[in-house]
N, C-alpha and C positions, 0 to 999 in steps of 0.2 A: 504494500500500500504506500509506503514512504517513497519508493522509487517512482511510482505513478504520479504522486503529488509533486515531487521534485521535477519530473519531466513536464508535467502540465504547467507548472509555474515558469519553467525555463522557456517553454514554447510561447506561453502567454506574454512573457516579458519581451521576447524577441519580436512578436507581432506588434506590440505597443511601442517599443523603443523608437523605431523610425518615425512614427507619428509624433510622439511626445518630444523628441529631441531633434527633429528635422530643422535644418538651417533655412532661414528665410521663408517662413510659413505664412503666406498671404491670408489664410483663413484666421490665423491667430492675430495677424495684423489688422484685419477687419474688426475683430472684437476689441482690440486695443484702441483703434480709431473711434469706435462707437463710445467707448468709455471716456477717452481723454480729449478727443478733438471735435466732436460734433457740436458742442455748445458754441464754438466760435466759427468753425469752418463748414458746419452743416452736414447733414446726413449724406447729401449728394456731392460733398466736397466743393461746392460752388462758392463758399465763403460769403462775406459781405464786404466787397471791395469799397473803398480802399483800406478800411480798418482791418478786416480779416481777409487776407488774399485767398483766392481760389486755389485749391490743391489738385484740380483735375488734370493739370499738365505740368505739375511740379518737376517731373523727371526731364522735361524739355528745358527747364530753366536752371536746374541744379544737378550736380553730379551726386551719385549715391552717398559719397562721404559727406558732402555738404548737407544733404537731407538729414543724415544721421546726426551731424553736429548741431543742426538747428533744433532737432527733437531734444537732444540731451542738454544743450546749453540755452535754448530759447533765443530771443532777440526781439527788439521792439516791444510790442504788447504781449508777445508770446512768452509765457513762463517756461523756465527749464523743466524738463521732465527727467531729472537726474535720478529719480526713484526707479525708473525703468531699467531693467537689466540690459546688458549688451544684446542678448538674444531677442528681447522684446523690441528693442530699437531696430534691430535688423528686420524683424517681422513687420513692424510698422512701416519702415522705409520700403520694404518690398511691396507691401500693399499699396502705398502711395505711388510707386513707380509704375503700377499696371495701368 
């Protein structure tokens, strides 16, 4: 019985690991956006220009590293989101770049 349980847990962990720890997960980024960004930039990322810029084409204006820096350090009216982990910042930036 113990061997079956160990095997089941190993297989279960293997199945979940790629999802839980995948790099640049846009679905996780969408959730982060909903929690941290919609109040200013809107659910559709259209913003309220000029106060809150649209993020619909942010990848055309900024490089990925610049997007990540803006998320973590903020700027202008945007507060820093330094509480987000590097993985969360990667996920959010990946979502914004799509």
